[in-house]
C-alpha positions in Angstrom: 105.3 31.4 42.1 102.1 31.6 40.3 100.2 30.0 43.1 101.7 32.5 45.6 100.4 35.4 43.5 97.0 33.8 43.2 96.8 33.4 47.0 97.9 37.0 47.6 95.3 38.3 45.2 92.6 36.1 46.9 93.6 37.4 50.3 93.5 41.0 49.1 90.0 40.4 47.6 88.8 38.9 50.9 90.3 41.8 52.9 88.8 44.4 50.6 85.4 42.8 50.5 84.9 42.0 54.2 87.2 44.4 56.1 86.8 47.6 54.1 83.4 46.9 52.4 84.8 47.9 49.0 82.4 46.7 46.4 83.9 48.2 43.3 84.5 46.1 40.1 88.3 46.1 40.9 87.8 43.7 43.8 85.9 41.3 41.6 88.5 41.6 38.8 91.2 40.6 41.4 89.2 37.5 42.3 88.8 36.5 38.6 92.6 37.0 38.1 93.3 34.9 41.1 91.0 32.1 39.9 92.5 32.2 36.4 96.0 32.0 37.8 95.2 29.0 40.0 93.6 27.2 37.0 96.6 27.9 34.8 98.9 26.6 37.5 97.1 23.3 37.6 96.8 23.0 33.8 100.5 23.6 33.2 101.6 21.3 36.0 105.2 20.9 37.1 107.9 21.3 34.5 110.8 18.9 34.6 114.4 20.1 34.3 
C-alpha cells in the first residue's frame, strides 16, 4: 500500500514536471514525500501475522 502511494506520487511528479512544465515547490514536495515513503517501506519491512 505504501509503495503504491509512493509510485503514484512519483508518477504525478514526473507528469507535472515534464508534461506540464510546472516548477512550483509543490512538485518537489511530492517527490520528497514519495522518496520518504519508499524509504519507510524498506525500513519497516514485511510484518508477519
